[in-house]
N, C-alpha and C positions, 0 to 999 in steps of 0.2 A: 504494500500500500504506500502511496505517496503521503507526505505530510498534509497535502491538500485534501486528502480524504479523511483527515482527522477533524473531529468536532468536539469541542469542550463546552459543556453546559454546567451551570451552577444553580443550586438552590439558595436559600436565604441564610443558611447556618453560618457560612464563613465566606462571603463573597470577596473579601479582600484577598484571602489566600488563593481563590480561584483566579483572580486577576493577576496575581503575582506569578502563578504557574504559567498562565498564558504568555506573560512577558518573557519568561525563561524559554518557552518553546517558540516564541515569536509568531503566535497566532492570535486571532481575535477571539474573545469570549463570545460564545454563541448567544443568540437572541432567544430568550425564554421569558414568559410572563408567569409569575406565581402570585396568586392572590388568596386571601382568606375571606370567605363570605361572612356576613353577620352571624350566621349560625355556627361559625367556626369550621365549616367545611373548606377544604383546600382545593383550589382550581389551578391547573397547569395548562399552559398552551405554548408549544414550541413555535416560534415565529420565523422559522426559516426551514428550508428543505434539508432533511437529513437522510433521505432515502439512499440506502447503500453506503452510508458513512460509518466510520469507526467512531462510535460515540462514547465519551467519558463524562460521567455525571459526578460532579464533586459535591459532597455533602457530608459533613460531620453530624453526629447525633448528640451534640452538646445541648444543654437545656435551652428551651423546652424540648426534651428528648423525644417525646411522643409526636409532637408536631413536626419536628425535623425528620424523624423516621418516616412518618406518613407521607411527607412531602417527597422524600426520596423514592418511595414505592410508587407514587403517582407519576413522578418523572420517568421512572423506568417503564411503566406501562405506556405512557405517552410516546416514548421513544420507540418502543416495540411496535405500537400501532402505526407509527410514522415510517415503518419499514427500515429502521436502522440495521445495518449489516451485523454489527456487534455492539453490545452494550456492556461497558465496564463501570461498575459502581466504585468510585474512588472515595473511600471513607477514612479520612485521616484519624478520626476518633470514633471507634466502634463502641457504642453504648450498650448497656446490658451485659457487658463482657464479664462482670463479676458474678453473674448468675449462670455459671458454666457447669454446675454439677448439682446433684440432688443430695445435699448434706443435711437435710432435715426431712421429717415425714411430710408428705403431701405438699411439696413445693415444686415449682416448674423448673425446667432448664431453659430459661428464656433466651440465652445466647443461641441455642439451637433453633428455637422458634423464629428468631430474627433471621437466621440463615435460611430457613425454609421460606419465609416471606419474600426475601430478596430473590431467591431462585424462582419462586412461583410468579413473581411480578414480571420476570423476564430478563434478569441480569445474566450475562454469559460468563462473567468473571468479576473478581473483587480485588481491588488494590487497597491495602490498609497499612497502618503504621502502629508499631508497638502495641499489639494486642495484650490485654491484661493476662490472658492465658493462651499460650501458643496452641493448645489442643483445639481451640475454636476453629482453626483451619480445617480440622477434620469434620466439622459439623456441616460443611458445604459439599454439595455434589457437583460443584463447578470449580475451576481453578482459582486459587487464592494466592496472590503475591503479597507476602508479608514483609514489609520494609522495617528497618530499625533506625531510630533516631541517633544511634551512637556515633555515626560519622559526623553528624552535625554538632553534637556535643563535643566530640574529640577536637574538631577544628577550633573550638573556643577554649577548651580546657588545656590544650597542649602548650599554651603560653603561660600556664600557671607554674609556680615553683612546687614541684610534687615530691621533693625529697622528704618533706615533713608531713605528707598528706596520708590519711587513711580513708579509703572508700568504705562507707557503711550502708548496709541495707537496713531500712527502718523497721523491717519485719523479716521473719525467716523465709517467707514466700518470695522475697526479692533477692535472695542470696545469689542465685545464678546470674541474674542481671548485673548485680554489683560486682561479682567476680569477673565478668567480662570487661567491665570498665577498669577494674584494678589491673587486669592483665594488659589492657591497652596502654594505660597510663604508666604502669610500672610502679605501683605503690601497694601498701598494705591493705588488708581486707578485714572487715568486721561486720557484725550484725547485732540488731537489737531484738530481743524476744518481747512480744507484746500479747495482750489479751484484749479483744474487743468486747466491751461490756454491752454495747448496743450499736446501732447504725452510726451514731455520732460521737461516741465516747470510746477512747482507747486508754488502756492502762499498760505502761511499760513494766516489765518484770526484771530484766537483767540484760547484759550485753557481753559480747565476746569481741576482743580486739584492742589494739593500742589506742588510747585516748589522751592521756596526760600530755599537755602542751602540743597537741597535734592539730593540724588543719584538717577538719572533717568535711567530707563531701558525701551527703546523703543522696542515694540514687533510688528513684522510684518511677513507675510508669504513669501514675496519675495521682492527683490530690483534689479533693472536693471540699471537705470540711476542715482540712489541715490538721486533723486530730493526730494522725500517725506521725507526721513531721514534727508537730509541736511537742508531743510526748517524748519522741526519740531525742530531739535536740536538747530538751530540758535535762534528760538523764545524762547525756554526754557532756553537757556544760557543767553539770554538778560534779562530774568526775574529772574535770580538768581540761576539757577541750579548749583550745586557744580561739579558734574561729570556726563557724559552722556555715557551710553553704549547702543548698539542696538543688539537685538537677532532676527535674520532673518533666516528662514528655508532655503530658496533658494536664494543664491547670484549669480545671473546670470549677473554679472557686465560687462558692455561694457566700452569703453575707457572713455566716459563721466562720467560713474559711478565711476570709480577709481579716476578720477580727482576731482569730486565733493566731495567724501568722504575724500580725502586727505586734502581738504581745509575746511572741515566741523568741527563742534564742537563735533563730535562723537569720544570719546576717545578709544573705543574698539568695533569692529564688531565681534559678535559671530554668527557663521553660521554652516551649516552642509555640508557634502560631497555628498549631493543628486545630485549635479552637480559638475564638476571639478572646483576648485577655485584656482586662482593665488593670492598668498598673496601680491606680489609686496611690496610696502613700507607701506601698511596699517597695523595698529595694529589690528591683526585679530586672532581669536581663531576658529579653525575648529573642530567640533565634528562629530564623525562617527555615521551614522545611519545604518551601516551594521549589528550590532547585532539585532536591532529592526526589520529590513526587513528580516533577516535570521529567526528570530522567527516567523514572519508572514508567511513566506514561509513554514516552518515546520508545523505550525498549519493548513494551507490550505492542505498541502500534507497528513497530518494525519487525516483530517476531524475533527479537534478540534476547539473550540471556540477561537476567537482572542480577546475577551473582556478583558482578563487578561492583555493584552498589554496596555490598557488604564488606568490601576490603578496606582495612585500615592498617597502615604500617606493615602491609604485606600479609596480614592474618587472613 
């Protein structure tokens, strides 16, 4: 396919990221109208010919998650009925990813349900970034290209003095991710053990790793209420950490999250524009994932391998 056969359309969840991706690829963002009727029904109309085109629909499922998810499903259906040759759902942030297993009686596996909905709507493949659980790729019966934000973070972190740094996972579930960063940067590794008392409250129990007089970098895939980062940073600060930064791919902060982090021991929050981020009064650095996603889109469009996008320092 030629780049001229490529068409990129965007919903309302993160239009700035979609425009930045188009700038990287040097194509115009496609014309689409998305409205909400007074009864809250969503209406989509694609305002240009996409018959036979390779269509990429960019939409994160950040809050309001249900509205943005429904918007994506309707866009997929509209593209399918407009005779697009192939439809790729580009989902920088895949919501409902934490509901990926049946860990209590009589609860759903909603991450699988969302995968079923995307396939039923007519998506041919999915391009996403830093899934909360990698096994979600197996929930799909279509190809899933799972990119990692680590190259973007590495380009920023490589300029840091890392001799006195320790990478910490704020919970045991993030140890694998933190270990990958520690390996890339070449520094120590640690983790914090936590217990979640409810959906918004976290209690830290203990930690493993060097902390005294260390520069700490907390690594996580997402934060919403800021509870995990706040509890972990407080524990590490109390045990002698010199300075604490946090690198989080998806910062979908609510009011509680901003309030928690403002009062926390986190000196800097490093995140990406996978979802719209309001800096407010937080010490925050926002890195763009547009070039990474743009390259992923071009590789898919040209039927090329995306494995080169995972390579950092030759790994």
